[in-house]
Each structure stands twice: as structure tokens, then as C-alpha cells.
N, C-alpha and C positions, 0 to 999 in steps of 0.2 A: 731710109735714110736717118741717120741721128746727126745733128749738127750742134756743136758745142761752140760758143762765143764768148771770149772775155771771161771765162769762169774763173772765179777767185773764191778762196774759203780760207778762213781763220778760225782758230780756236783761242780766245783771248787775245793775246798780243802775237801769238804764234801763227805765222801764215804757212798754210799747208799747200795750198795751189795758188798758183800766180799767174793769172790772165793766159788760161788755157784755151786753145782754139784748136779744134778737131773736127773732122767729117769721117763719118763711118757709113759706107755704102752696103747695100744688101748683096748677099751673096759673097761676103768677105769674112775672113778670121783675122782678128787683130789681136797681137800679142802686147801686153803692157808690162814693162819690166823697170826695175829700178831697185835701189837698196831698201831695207826696213826704213820706214818712215819717209819714203820719197813721196807718198801721197797716193798710191795705187788704190787702196780700199777707200780712202776719202772720195776720190774720183768716182768710183763705182757707186758709193752710197749717194754722191749728189745726181748722178744719172737716174738713180733709181727714186729719187724724190724723198731719200731718208734725211737729208741734211739741208739746211738752209744755205743759200750761197749767193754771190753777186755774179752776174753775167746772164746768158741765156742757153738753154737746152731746149731743142726742138726736134720733132721727129715727124715722120710721114704718117704714123698712126698714133692717134692720141686718145686719151691720156697715156703716155709712155709706160708708165708704171704698171698699168692694166695688161701690157702686152709683153711683159718683161720676165724672163726666168732669172732669178738670181740666187746664186749659190755663194753663200759665205765660206770663208776659209774653215770656219768652225761652226757648222750648223746647230740651231738650238732645237731641241725637242721638249714638248710638254712631258710630264713624269709618266703619266698614265694614259698613254695613246700608243696603239700598236703601229707597226710599219704600215699595215694596210689601211688603217683609219687616217694615219698620216697623209697617205697619197690621196685618198678620198677626199679628205679636207683640202689640200691644195688645189685638186680638180674641180671641187664645188666652188671655191673661190674665184675660178675662171668660167664658171658655168658650163663645164665640160663634163658631161655625162660618160661615166666609165663603169662598166660592168665586168669586165674580165681581166682584173689587177693580176691575178695569179698567174695568167697566161702571159703576162706582159713583165712578169719579174726576171728580167734578164741577168741581174747580178745573184740571182739565187739566195734571196734574203729571207730571213725567218719571219714573214709578214705578220705573224699571228703573236708575235713576241712584243713586249715594249720596246719602242725606239730608244728610249733613255738608257737601256741595257745593252745597246748594240756597241760594238767595238767602235773606235774612232773612223776606220775605213769604212764600215758598214754603214755608219751614219751618214757618210758623205755620199755612198752609193745610193742609199735611200732618198736623200735630198735631190740628187740628180735625176733618179728615176722619176720622182714626183715633178719637177719642172718641165723634163722632156714630155711628160704625158699631158701637161696642160697646153701643149701646142701653142707656145708664145712664138712671137715674131723676132724677139730679141733676146739674147742670153748674155749675161754677165756671169762668169766663172772665175771665182777668186781661189786660186791655188787648187784646181780640180783634181790634179794628179798626186797632190801630197798625201801620203799615209794610205794610198790605195795599192793594192797588189797589182803586180805586173800584168797578169791576165786581165784584170779589169780595166787597166789603163789602155791596153790594146783595144778592148771593146769600146772605151769611152773615146779614144782616138778616131774611131771609125764613126761613131756617132756624130762627133763634131764634124766630120767631112760630110757625113750626110746633111746636117743641118746647112752646111755651105751649098750643097747641092740643091738643097730646097729654098734656097734664096733668103736665109736667115741671116742676121747680123749676130757675129759672136765676138765677145771681148773676153780675153783669157788673161790672168796673171799667173806667172809661174816663176820659181827660182831655178827650173830645169831648163836652160836656154834651147838645148837640143831638141827638146820636146816642142818648144815653140817655133824653132826654125824648121821643123818637118812639117807642121800644119798650118802655119799662118802665112797670110799674103803680105802683112805689114807687121812691123814691130815698132812700138814707140817706146823710147827711153826717157823715164821722169828722173830728175835730179834736182835736189835743192827746190822743191815745189814747182818747178818749170819743166816743160817739154825740152829736152836737151837735142835728141834726135828723133826722126821719124823716117824709117827706112823700109824700102820694098826688098822682096825676096832676093835680088841680086846682089844686094849689100849685106846680107846677114852675117856672113863670114867676118867681114871687115869690122861690124859692130860687135861680134863676138869677141875678136881679137882685142879690140879697144877696151871692152869692159874687162876682160881678163887682165890687161896691163894695168888698169887703174886699180882693180881690186887686189891683185898679187903685189905689185910694187916689189920691194924686197923682203916681203913677209917671211918667205921660205928661208931665205939666207939667214934672217935675223933670229931663227929658230935655233940655227947651228946643230942640225941633225948630223950624227955620226953612225 
């Protein structure tokens, strides 16, 4: 379990998160949605211990950051490290011995090539492979489906559902609402630094309709398409 109480975060005078209270349970997948700048990535960075904040974040396994698989929306790689070396490095960081990396290369990546030369989608698949092989208890996936081919997205979806089956906690942000509605148990909507809504699966369609109405407004009509 991960429990967040009264979490607030500001950068200078700009308040990014305000009094966030959340509870994440084992064996559940949570979707975090919101417009750009709503605070999704900052929330993830706070949970991962990468940002100072006011409030409290606790978990049933501590320190949380040592049991967390974190995927950034734009993973960074050292210039002279191969895909295989990257996976080995991340597994070593968790003290997980791994000797059969090639056989677990589910995305068919060129593991002996430098990761910095990978395409955007390949980099994301490499980062995902590494954090899955770490055997973490918690996972934060920031835009995991963005920039990844449709076949790999199908594989990734099944992996996330398997993590749920294994009683892990998975937090996902995505701009693709339909993907979240298919796999998530709950969806949390962030807006203006706060939690606007926290809905369960039965209310996903209503949330999607509400978000669409807010985002669209009369934008299409204003364009005056002919």
C-alpha cells in the first residue's frame, strides 16, 4: 500500500500540487490523467523521492524508492552503454542477479548496440524491460504507451495486467483515455494542482464524456471547417 497525505509541492511561487490525499492498494492499477502541467509527473517524482515536498508519503515496504520501478516519459541513457549493459546496471542496482537477458528480450531489441542510438520507442521498451526485470513491488509508468508501436503496446498491456495479478501497485499516466479505461481499476483526474475526481471503473464513461466536453467546448466549430 502507498498512502499520500496532504502532499503539496511548489516551484518558487508556482504551486504544482495542493493538498493531495491518495491511497493505492496492492493488486490495483491506477490511471492518472490531466492536462499538460496538471502535476502528474511532479506527483510521480515526489512518490519516487526525487522532489522535496510538504506532506507525507508512506508505504508498506520501505524505503519506497528502493522497491519502485519508475519509467520517465522520456528515458535518459548514458552515451556509451549498450542495451544489455543498461539492463544489467538496473538489475545490479536492485541486487537482482540476471544471467539470461537475451532470452528475456521480449521486445526484440538490439541489446548489443548503444542505447543512445535507439529510436524513441526502442528506448522506452528498453527502460520498461529493465524495470520489469528488477522485480519491483511498485511501478510508476509515465506515458508508457506513447511512441511505442501497436504490437508492443499489446504486449505491454498484458504485462501490466500480469503485474496486477502478482499483487503489485501500478500507477500509469496516459493521454490515451481508452487505454486507461481498459486496464485501470481507478482513474484520478488532476486539474489546477488538485484532485478533481477519483472514479472507479463503473464511472469511467461518464468521466471520459466530462473530460471531452471540457476539452472540446466549441473548438471544432470555431475552426470553421468546410
